[in-house]
BALUMGU-376464 format. One record per residue: z, x, y of N, C-alpha, C in turn; residue in one letter; residue number from 0. Coordinates in steps of 0.1 Angstrom, whole numbers, plus 5000, padded with zeros to 4 digits. Layout:
REM residues N
<rec <Z,X,Y>,<Z,X,Y>,<Z,X,Y>,"A",NUM>;
...
//
This chain:
REM residues 251
<rec <8044,2850,3492>,<8035,2839,3497>,<8026,2846,3508>,"M",0>;
<rec <8013,2843,3507>,<8004,2849,3518>,<8002,2839,3530>,"N",1>;
<rec <8004,2844,3541>,<8003,2836,3553>,<7991,2841,3562>,"W",2>;
<rec <7985,2832,3569>,<7974,2834,3578>,<7978,2829,3591>,"Y",3>;
<rec <7974,2836,3602>,<7977,2831,3615>,<7966,2834,3625>,"Y",4>;
<rec <7967,2827,3637>,<7957,2828,3647>,<7961,2837,3657>,"V",5>;
<rec <7952,2847,3660>,<7954,2857,3671>,<7943,2858,3680>,"E",6>;
<rec <7944,2856,3692>,<7933,2856,3702>,<7921,2848,3698>,"R",7>;
<rec <7924,2837,3692>,<7912,2827,3688>,<7906,2832,3675>,"G",8>;
<rec <7913,2842,3668>,<7906,2845,3655>,<7916,2845,3644>,"Q",9>;
<rec <7912,2842,3632>,<7921,2842,3620>,<7925,2856,3616>,"Q",10>;
<rec <7937,2857,3614>,<7943,2871,3610>,<7951,2869,3597>,"A",11>;
<rec <7954,2880,3590>,<7961,2879,3577>,<7953,2882,3566>,"G",12>;
<rec <7957,2882,3553>,<7971,2875,3550>,<7982,2885,3552>,"P",13>;
<rec <7994,2880,3555>,<8007,2887,3556>,<8016,2881,3547>,"V",14>;
<rec <8026,2889,3540>,<8037,2884,3533>,<8048,2878,3542>,"G",15>;
<rec <8058,2872,3535>,<8069,2866,3542>,<8076,2875,3551>,"D",16>;
<rec <8079,2888,3545>,<8085,2899,3553>,<8078,2902,3566>,"E",17>;
<rec <8065,2904,3564>,<8057,2909,3575>,<8055,2897,3586>,"E",18>;
<rec <8055,2885,3581>,<8055,2874,3589>,<8068,2873,3598>,"L",19>;
<rec <8079,2876,3592>,<8092,2876,3599>,<8092,2887,3610>,"D",20>;
<rec <8085,2898,3607>,<8085,2909,3616>,<8076,2905,3629>,"K",21>;
<rec <8065,2899,3626>,<8057,2894,3637>,<8063,2884,3645>,"L",22>;
<rec <8071,2875,3640>,<8079,2865,3647>,<8090,2872,3656>,"V",23>;
<rec <8096,2882,3650>,<8107,2888,3657>,<8101,2897,3669>,"H",24>;
<rec <8089,2903,3667>,<8083,2910,3677>,<8076,2902,3688>,"S",25>;
<rec <8075,2889,3686>,<8069,2880,3696>,<8055,2878,3694>,"G",26>;
<rec <8048,2885,3684>,<8034,2883,3682>,<8031,2869,3677>,"Q",27>;
<rec <8039,2864,3669>,<8038,2850,3664>,<8049,2841,3671>,"I",28>;
<rec <8044,2831,3678>,<8053,2823,3686>,<8053,2809,3679>,"K",29>;
<rec <8062,2800,3684>,<8065,2787,3678>,<8052,2779,3678>,"A",30>;
<rec <8042,2781,3689>,<8029,2774,3689>,<8019,2780,3682>,"D",31>;
<rec <8020,2791,3677>,<8009,2799,3669>,<8006,2792,3657>,"T",32>;
<rec <7993,2789,3655>,<7988,2782,3643>,<7990,2791,3631>,"L",33>;
<rec <7995,2786,3620>,<7997,2794,3608>,<7994,2785,3597>,"V",34>;
<rec <7989,2792,3584>,<7986,2783,3572>,<7989,2792,3560>,"W",35>;
<rec <7993,2785,3550>,<7993,2792,3536>,<7988,2782,3526>,"H",36>;
<rec <7985,2786,3514>,<7979,2778,3504>,<7990,2768,3500>,"E",37>;
<rec <7985,2755,3499>,<7994,2744,3497>,<7996,2735,3509>,"G",38>;
<rec <7994,2741,3522>,<7995,2732,3533>,<7981,2725,3535>,"M",39>;
<rec <7982,2713,3540>,<7971,2704,3542>,<7962,2709,3554>,"P",40>;
<rec <7968,2715,3563>,<7960,2719,3575>,<7968,2731,3582>,"A",41>;
<rec <7962,2737,3592>,<7968,2747,3600>,<7979,2738,3608>,"W",42>;
<rec <7990,2745,3611>,<8001,2739,3619>,<8009,2749,3628>,"A",43>;
<rec <8014,2746,3638>,<8022,2755,3646>,<8033,2762,3637>,"P",44>;
<rec <8036,2775,3640>,<8047,2781,3632>,<8061,2773,3634>,"Y",45>;
<rec <8063,2768,3645>,<8076,2761,3647>,<8078,2750,3637>,"G",46>;
<rec <8066,2744,3631>,<8068,2734,3621>,<8066,2740,3607>,"E",47>;
<rec <8056,2748,3606>,<8053,2754,3594>,<8063,2764,3588>,"A",48>;
<rec <8068,2772,3598>,<8077,2782,3594>,<8091,2776,3589>,"G",49>;
<rec <8094,2764,3593>,<8106,2759,3589>,<8104,2751,3576>,"S",50>;
<rec <8092,2750,3572>,<8088,2743,3559>,<8085,2728,3560>,"G",51>;
<rec <8085,2723,3573>,<8082,2709,3574>,<8068,2705,3573>,"T",52>;
<rec <8059,2715,3576>,<8045,2710,3575>,<8041,2710,3560>,"A",53>;
<rec <8048,2721,3552>,<8044,2722,3539>,<8050,2710,3530>,"A",54>;
<rec <8063,2708,3535>,<8071,2698,3528>,<8066,2683,3531>,"A",55>;
<rec <8062,2681,3543>,<8058,2669,3547>,<8044,2669,3554>,"N",56>;
<rec <8033,2666,3546>,<8020,2668,3552>,<8017,2659,3564>,"P",57>;
<rec <8024,2648,3566>,<8023,2639,3577>,<8027,2646,3590>,"S",58>;
<rec <8035,2656,3589>,<8040,2663,3601>,<8029,2670,3608>,"A",59>;
<rec <8020,2676,3600>,<8009,2683,3607>,<7999,2673,3612>,"A",60>;
<rec <7997,2662,3604>,<7988,2652,3608>,<7992,2645,3621>,"A",61>;
<rec <8005,2644,3623>,<8010,2637,3634>,<8011,2645,3647>,"A",62>;
<rec <8007,2658,3646>,<8006,2666,3657>,<7997,2661,3668>,"A",63>;
<rec <8000,2661,3680>,<7991,2656,3691>,<7976,2661,3691>,"P",64>;
<rec <7975,2674,3689>,<7962,2680,3689>,<7961,2690,3676>,"T",65>;
<rec <7959,2685,3664>,<7958,2694,3653>,<7945,2701,3654>,"P",66>;
<rec <7947,2713,3650>,<7935,2722,3650>,<7934,2730,3637>,"E",67>;
<rec <7922,2736,3635>,<7920,2744,3622>,<7910,2755,3626>,"A",68>;
<rec <7911,2765,3617>,<7903,2777,3619>,<7891,2777,3609>,"V",69>;
<rec <7879,2779,3615>,<7866,2778,3608>,<7867,2791,3598>,"C",70>;
<rec <7865,2789,3586>,<7865,2801,3576>,<7853,2810,3578>,"S",71>;
<rec <7842,2805,3585>,<7831,2812,3586>,<7830,2821,3598>,"E",72>;
<rec <7833,2815,3610>,<7832,2822,3623>,<7846,2826,3627>,"C",73>;
<rec <7857,2821,3622>,<7871,2824,3626>,<7875,2817,3638>,"G",74>;
<rec <7868,2810,3645>,<7871,2802,3657>,<7880,2789,3655>,"R",75>;
<rec <7888,2786,3665>,<7896,2774,3663>,<7889,2761,3669>,"I",76>;
<rec <7890,2750,3661>,<7884,2738,3666>,<7894,2726,3663>,"F",77>;
<rec <7893,2715,3669>,<7901,2703,3666>,<7897,2699,3651>,"P",78>;
<rec <7907,2696,3644>,<7906,2694,3629>,<7896,2684,3626>,"I",79>;
<rec <7894,2674,3635>,<7884,2663,3632>,<7870,2667,3635>,"D",80>;
<rec <7868,2680,3640>,<7855,2685,3642>,<7851,2695,3632>,"E",81>;
<rec <7859,2696,3621>,<7855,2704,3609>,<7854,2696,3596>,"T",82>;
<rec <7849,2702,3587>,<7849,2696,3573>,<7857,2704,3565>,"I",83>;
<rec <7863,2699,3554>,<7872,2706,3545>,<7865,2709,3531>,"R",84>;
<rec <7866,2720,3526>,<7862,2723,3513>,<7873,2732,3506>,"H",85>;
<rec <7880,2725,3497>,<7891,2732,3489>,<7902,2735,3500>,"G",86>;
<rec <7906,2747,3502>,<7916,2751,3510>,<7910,2756,3524>,"N",87>;
<rec <7898,2755,3527>,<7892,2760,3538>,<7885,2748,3547>,"V",88>;
<rec <7884,2752,3560>,<7877,2743,3569>,<7864,2750,3575>,"R",89>;
<rec <7855,2743,3578>,<7843,2748,3585>,<7838,2740,3597>,"V",90>;
<rec <7834,2747,3608>,<7831,2739,3619>,<7816,2735,3619>,"C",91>;
<rec <7812,2725,3627>,<7799,2718,3627>,<7788,2729,3627>,"A",92>;
<rec <7790,2739,3636>,<7778,2750,3638>,<7777,2757,3625>,"A",93>;
<rec <7788,2760,3618>,<7787,2768,3606>,<7783,2760,3594>,"C",94>;
<rec <7785,2747,3595>,<7782,2739,3584>,<7770,2740,3576>,"K",95>;
<rec <7758,2742,3583>,<7745,2744,3575>,<7746,2757,3566>,"P",96>;
<rec <7750,2768,3572>,<7752,2780,3565>,<7761,2779,3554>,"V",97>;
<rec <7773,2773,3556>,<7782,2771,3546>,<7776,2762,3534>,"F",98>;
<rec <7769,2752,3537>,<7764,2744,3526>,<7753,2751,3519>,"L",99>;
<rec <7745,2760,3526>,<7735,2768,3519>,<7742,2779,3509>,"Q",100>;
<rec <7754,2785,3513>,<7760,2793,3505>,<7765,2785,3492>,"K",101>;
<rec <7770,2773,3494>,<7774,2765,3483>,<7762,2762,3473>,"L",102>;
<rec <7751,2760,3478>,<7740,2756,3470>,<7735,2769,3462>,"Q",103>;
<rec <7736,2780,3469>,<7731,2793,3462>,<7742,2799,3454>,"E",104>;
<rec <7754,2794,3454>,<7765,2800,3447>,<7770,2813,3452>,"G",105>;
<rec <7767,2815,3465>,<7772,2828,3472>,<7787,2828,3473>,"A",106>;
<rec <7793,2840,3475>,<7807,2841,3477>,<7811,2834,3490>,"A",107>;
<rec <7823,2827,3489>,<7828,2821,3502>,<7840,2827,3506>,"L",108>;
<rec <7843,2826,3519>,<7855,2833,3524>,<7866,2822,3523>,"N",109>;
<rec <7875,2823,3513>,<7885,2814,3510>,<7898,2820,3515>,"T",110>;
<rec <7899,2833,3520>,<7911,2839,3524>,<7919,2846,3513>,"G",111>;
<rec <7913,2844,3500>,<7920,2851,3489>,<7914,2864,3487>,"E",112>;
<rec <7922,2873,3480>,<7919,2886,3477>,<7908,2887,3466>,"L",113>;
<rec <7897,2894,3467>,<7888,2895,3457>,<7889,2910,3451>,"K",114>;
<rec <7894,2910,3439>,<7897,2925,3434>,<7884,2931,3429>,"Y",115>;
<rec <7883,2944,3432>,<7871,2952,3427>,<7872,2956,3413>,"A",116>;
<rec <7862,2955,3406>,<7862,2959,3391>,<7859,2973,3389>,"G",117>;
<rec <7858,2977,3376>,<7857,2991,3373>,<7844,2997,3377>,"F",118>;
<rec <7833,2990,3376>,<7820,2995,3380>,<7818,2999,3394>,"G",119>;
<rec <7823,2990,3403>,<7820,2993,3417>,<7830,3004,3422>,"I",120>;
<rec <7842,3004,3416>,<7851,3015,3419>,<7847,3028,3414>,"R",121>;
<rec <7840,3028,3402>,<7835,3041,3397>,<7824,3046,3406>,"F",122>;
<rec <7816,3036,3411>,<7805,3041,3421>,<7810,3046,3433>,"G",123>;
<rec <7821,3041,3439>,<7827,3046,3451>,<7833,3060,3448>,"A",124>;
<rec <7839,3062,3437>,<7845,3075,3433>,<7834,3085,3432>,"A",125>;
<rec <7822,3082,3427>,<7811,3091,3425>,<7807,3096,3439>,"I",126>;
<rec <7805,3086,3449>,<7801,3090,3462>,<7811,3099,3469>,"I",127>;
<rec <7824,3096,3467>,<7834,3105,3473>,<7835,3119,3467>,"D",128>;
<rec <7831,3119,3453>,<7831,3131,3446>,<7820,3140,3451>,"G",129>;
<rec <7809,3134,3454>,<7797,3142,3459>,<7800,3147,3473>,"L",130>;
<rec <7806,3138,3482>,<7810,3143,3495>,<7819,3155,3495>,"I",131>;
<rec <7829,3155,3486>,<7838,3166,3485>,<7832,3177,3477>,"L",132>;
<rec <7827,3173,3466>,<7824,3184,3455>,<7812,3193,3459>,"G",133>;
<rec <7801,3187,3464>,<7789,3195,3466>,<7792,3207,3475>,"V",134>;
<rec <7798,3206,3487>,<7800,3217,3495>,<7809,3228,3489>,"P",135>;
<rec <7819,3223,3481>,<7829,3232,3474>,<7821,3239,3463>,"F",136>;
<rec <7812,3233,3456>,<7804,3239,3445>,<7796,3249,3450>,"L",137>;
<rec <7789,3247,3462>,<7781,3257,3468>,<7789,3270,3472>,"I",138>;
<rec <7801,3267,3479>,<7811,3277,3482>,<7815,3286,3470>,"L",139>;
<rec <7818,3278,3459>,<7824,3284,3447>,<7813,3293,3440>,"F",140>;
<rec <7800,3289,3440>,<7789,3298,3435>,<7788,3310,3443>,"I",141>;
<rec <7788,3309,3456>,<7787,3321,3465>,<7798,3330,3462>,"L",142>;
<rec <7811,3326,3461>,<7823,3334,3459>,<7822,3341,3445>,"V",143>;
<rec <7817,3333,3435>,<7817,3339,3421>,<7806,3350,3421>,"M",144>;
<rec <7796,3348,3429>,<7785,3358,3429>,<7790,3371,3435>,"G",145>;
<rec <7798,3369,3447>,<7803,3380,3454>,<7814,3387,3445>,"A",146>;
<rec <7821,3380,3437>,<7831,3385,3427>,<7825,3393,3417>,"S",147>;
<rec <7814,3389,3411>,<7807,3396,3401>,<7802,3410,3406>,"V",148>;
<rec <7796,3410,3419>,<7790,3421,3424>,<7801,3431,3428>,"R",149>;
<rec <7812,3427,3432>,<7823,3437,3437>,<7831,3442,3425>,"E",150>;
<rec <7831,3435,3414>,<7840,3440,3403>,<7853,3436,3405>,"G",151>;
<rec <7863,3441,3397>,<7878,3438,3398>,<7883,3441,3412>,"P",152>;
<rec <7891,3433,3416>,<7897,3434,3430>,<7903,3421,3435>,"G",153>;
<rec <7909,3422,3447>,<7914,3409,3453>,<7905,3398,3454>,"P",154>;
<rec <7892,3401,3455>,<7882,3391,3457>,<7882,3381,3445>,"I",155>;
<rec <7886,3387,3433>,<7886,3378,3421>,<7897,3366,3422>,"N",156>;
<rec <7906,3367,3432>,<7915,3356,3434>,<7908,3344,3441>,"L",157>;
<rec <7898,3346,3448>,<7892,3336,3456>,<7888,3324,3447>,"L",158>;
<rec <7882,3325,3436>,<7879,3312,3429>,<7891,3303,3427>,"P",159>;
<rec <7902,3310,3423>,<7914,3301,3421>,<7919,3296,3434>,"S",160>;
<rec <7918,3304,3445>,<7922,3297,3458>,<7913,3286,3462>,"L",161>;
<rec <7900,3288,3459>,<7892,3277,3462>,<7894,3264,3455>,"L",162>;
<rec <7899,3265,3443>,<7902,3253,3434>,<7914,3247,3440>,"Q",163>;
<rec <7924,3255,3444>,<7936,3250,3451>,<7933,3243,3464>,"L",164>;
<rec <7923,3249,3471>,<7919,3244,3483>,<7912,3230,3482>,"G",165>;
<rec <7904,3229,3472>,<7898,3216,3468>,<7908,3205,3467>,"L",166>;
<rec <7919,3209,3459>,<7930,3198,3457>,<7936,3194,3470>,"V",167>;
<rec <7939,3204,3479>,<7945,3201,3492>,<7936,3193,3500>,"V",168>;
<rec <7923,3196,3501>,<7914,3188,3509>,<7912,3175,3504>,"V",169>;
<rec <7912,3173,3491>,<7910,3160,3485>,<7922,3151,3489>,"Q",170>;
<rec <7934,3157,3488>,<7946,3148,3491>,<7946,3144,3505>,"V",171>;
<rec <7942,3154,3514>,<7941,3152,3529>,<7931,3141,3532>,"A",172>;
<rec <7919,3143,3525>,<7908,3134,3527>,<7912,3119,3524>,"Y",173>;
<rec <7918,3117,3512>,<7922,3105,3508>,<7933,3098,3517>,"Q",174>;
<rec <7943,3107,3520>,<7954,3101,3528>,<7950,3097,3542>,"T",175>;
<rec <7941,3105,3548>,<7936,3102,3561>,<7928,3088,3561>,"F",176>;
<rec <7918,3089,3552>,<7909,3077,3553>,<7916,3064,3548>,"F",177>;
<rec <7925,3064,3538>,<7931,3052,3534>,<7942,3048,3545>,"W",178>;
<rec <7949,3058,3550>,<7958,3054,3560>,<7953,3049,3573>,"G",179>;
<rec <7941,3055,3578>,<7936,3050,3591>,<7926,3038,3588>,"K",180>;
<rec <7917,3039,3578>,<7907,3029,3577>,<7908,3019,3565>,"Y",181>;
<rec <7917,3024,3555>,<7919,3015,3544>,<7909,3018,3533>,"G",182>;
<rec <7901,3028,3536>,<7890,3031,3526>,<7883,3045,3528>,"A",183>;
<rec <7881,3052,3519>,<7873,3065,3520>,<7858,3061,3522>,"T",184>;
<rec <7850,3070,3526>,<7836,3068,3528>,<7830,3061,3517>,"P",185>;
<rec <7832,3066,3505>,<7827,3060,3493>,<7830,3045,3491>,"G",186>;
<rec <7843,3042,3494>,<7847,3028,3493>,<7840,3020,3504>,"K",187>;
<rec <7839,3026,3516>,<7833,3019,3528>,<7818,3015,3524>,"M",188>;
<rec <7811,3024,3519>,<7797,3021,3515>,<7797,3010,3504>,"L",189>;
<rec <7806,3010,3496>,<7807,2999,3486>,<7814,2986,3490>,"C",190>;
<rec <7818,2987,3503>,<7825,2975,3509>,<7838,2972,3502>,"K",191>;
<rec <7846,2982,3500>,<7859,2980,3494>,<7869,2985,3504>,"L",192>;
<rec <7881,2981,3501>,<7894,2986,3508>,<7905,2986,3500>,"K",193>;
<rec <7915,2995,3503>,<7928,2996,3496>,<7939,2989,3504>,"V",194>;
<rec <7946,2979,3498>,<7956,2972,3506>,<7968,2970,3497>,"V",195>;
<rec <7980,2966,3502>,<7992,2963,3495>,<7989,2950,3487>,"T",196>;
<rec <8000,2946,3479>,<7999,2935,3471>,<7996,2922,3478>,"S",197>;
<rec <8001,2922,3491>,<7999,2909,3498>,<7987,2909,3508>,"D",198>;
<rec <7978,2920,3507>,<7966,2921,3515>,<7968,2929,3528>,"G",199>;
<rec <7979,2935,3530>,<7981,2942,3543>,<7977,2956,3542>,"N",200>;
<rec <7972,2963,3552>,<7968,2977,3553>,<7980,2986,3546>,"P",201>;
<rec <7977,2997,3540>,<7986,3006,3536>,<7990,3017,3546>,"I",202>;
<rec <8002,3022,3546>,<8007,3031,3555>,<8002,3045,3550>,"S",203>;
<rec <8003,3056,3560>,<7999,3069,3556>,<8008,3074,3544>,"Y",204>;
<rec <8021,3070,3544>,<8030,3075,3534>,<8025,3070,3520>,"A",205>;
<rec <8022,3057,3520>,<8017,3051,3508>,<8003,3057,3503>,"R",206>;
<rec <7996,3061,3514>,<7982,3066,3510>,<7985,3080,3504>,"A",207>;
<rec <7994,3088,3509>,<7997,3101,3505>,<8002,3100,3490>,"L",208>;
<rec <8011,3090,3487>,<8016,3088,3473>,<8005,3084,3464>,"G",209>;
<rec <7996,3075,3469>,<7984,3071,3460>,<7975,3083,3457>,"R",210>;
<rec <7973,3092,3466>,<7964,3103,3464>,<7970,3112,3453>,"A",211>;
<rec <7983,3115,3453>,<7990,3122,3441>,<7989,3114,3428>,"F",212>;
<rec <7990,3100,3430>,<7989,3091,3418>,<7976,3093,3412>,"G",213>;
<rec <7965,3094,3420>,<7952,3095,3415>,<7950,3108,3407>,"E",214>;
<rec <7957,3118,3411>,<7957,3132,3403>,<7963,3130,3390>,"M",215>;
<rec <7974,3122,3389>,<7981,3118,3377>,<7970,3111,3367>,"L",216>;
<rec <7964,3101,3374>,<7955,3093,3366>,<7944,3101,3359>,"S",217>;
<rec <7940,3111,3366>,<7930,3121,3361>,<7935,3130,3351>,"G",218>;
<rec <7947,3135,3353>,<7953,3145,3343>,<7955,3140,3329>,"M",219>;
<rec <7957,3126,3328>,<7960,3122,3314>,<7946,3116,3308>,"I",220>;
<rec <7935,3125,3309>,<7923,3122,3302>,<7916,3110,3310>,"C",221>;
<rec <7919,3108,3323>,<7913,3097,3331>,<7917,3083,3326>,"Y",222>;
<rec <7928,3082,3317>,<7932,3070,3312>,<7937,3061,3324>,"I",223>;
<rec <7942,3067,3333>,<7947,3060,3346>,<7937,3051,3353>,"G",224>;
<rec <7925,3058,3353>,<7913,3051,3358>,<7907,3040,3349>,"Y",225>;
<rec <7907,3043,3336>,<7901,3034,3327>,<7910,3021,3326>,"I",226>;
<rec <7922,3021,3330>,<7930,3010,3330>,<7925,2998,3338>,"M",227>;
<rec <7917,3002,3348>,<7910,2992,3357>,<7902,2982,3349>,"V",228>;
<rec <7895,2987,3339>,<7886,2978,3331>,<7894,2967,3323>,"A",229>;
<rec <7907,2970,3321>,<7915,2961,3312>,<7926,2954,3319>,"F",230>;
<rec <7928,2957,3331>,<7940,2951,3339>,<7934,2938,3346>,"D",231>;
<rec <7936,2927,3340>,<7932,2914,3345>,<7944,2907,3351>,"N",232>;
<rec <7942,2899,3363>,<7929,2899,3371>,<7928,2908,3382>,"P",233>;
<rec <7939,2917,3384>,<7940,2924,3397>,<7932,2937,3396>,"Q",234>;
<rec <7928,2942,3384>,<7920,2954,3383>,<7928,2966,3388>,"R",235>;
<rec <7939,2969,3384>,<7948,2980,3390>,<7946,2992,3380>,"R",236>;
<rec <7945,3003,3388>,<7945,3016,3380>,<7961,3021,3379>,"A",237>;
<rec <7963,3032,3372>,<7977,3036,3372>,<7983,3039,3385>,"L",238>;
<rec <7976,3046,3394>,<7980,3049,3408>,<7982,3036,3416>,"H",239>;
<rec <7974,3025,3412>,<7978,3012,3419>,<7990,3006,3415>,"D",240>;
<rec <7994,3007,3401>,<8006,3003,3396>,<8018,3011,3403>,"H",241>;
<rec <8017,3024,3403>,<8027,3033,3409>,<8029,3030,3423>,"I",242>;
<rec <8019,3027,3432>,<8021,3026,3446>,<8019,3011,3450>,"C",243>;
<rec <8019,3002,3441>,<8018,2988,3445>,<8006,2985,3455>,"N",244>;
<rec <7994,2990,3451>,<7982,2988,3458>,<7972,2980,3451>,"T",245>;
<rec <7962,2975,3458>,<7951,2969,3451>,<7938,2972,3459>,"R",246>;
<rec <7927,2973,3451>,<7914,2976,3457>,<7906,2963,3457>,"V",247>;
<rec <7903,2958,3469>,<7896,2946,3471>,<7883,2947,3479>,"V",248>;
<rec <7875,2936,3478>,<7863,2936,3487>,<7866,2933,3501>,"Y",249>;
<rec <7860,2939,3510>,<7863,2937,3524>,<7858,2923,3527>,"R",250>;
//
């Protein structure tokens, strides 16, 4: 189950049940912290929602002295009677005109749900990352090959192979760093994508490293691991996403 909670006046999440328990034990989420998950009629204090009373008994949240809700547009907290409800989200009075305009235009709305990236946008992000890594190495490879031809047989002939190995090492380091720290490589950042766990949480450096090696496997089998994205509905997972339990979603 995906939970959302309020931190410093802003909506945070989603987090899974296990992550929610960790936040509670660490004191980050307290009994009076507002939380919500799909199926709840409104945001409610964790002391009520965490025990299931708010979800099982909608009147419990309604009976709270000062029920509040988080605006899905600006993320701020307002008394629930100062917001309007649309589906599973609420919008404050200030954001209402923008929200209604989005509805009219059919624009994407912030519903708190994960929006999975398809094959086309992920391919575009991969092309950008490939250019960032590949162009410098291609130039260096051409220079080394030219020197190798001029020098003839000798130790310098090992450099092309070493460069190819170096490219693999740099690619793994590149992906591990950016996925672990930012959740996205520069290519994915430009395409407004990020890599997350199945419940929407950021991935760790260890999972990022495993995913980097998983991508190598996806490419080694005639890129079938990548092509799987086009046929994996609805979560659009590649082979390395299946292996590492990750998802690529829109920010």
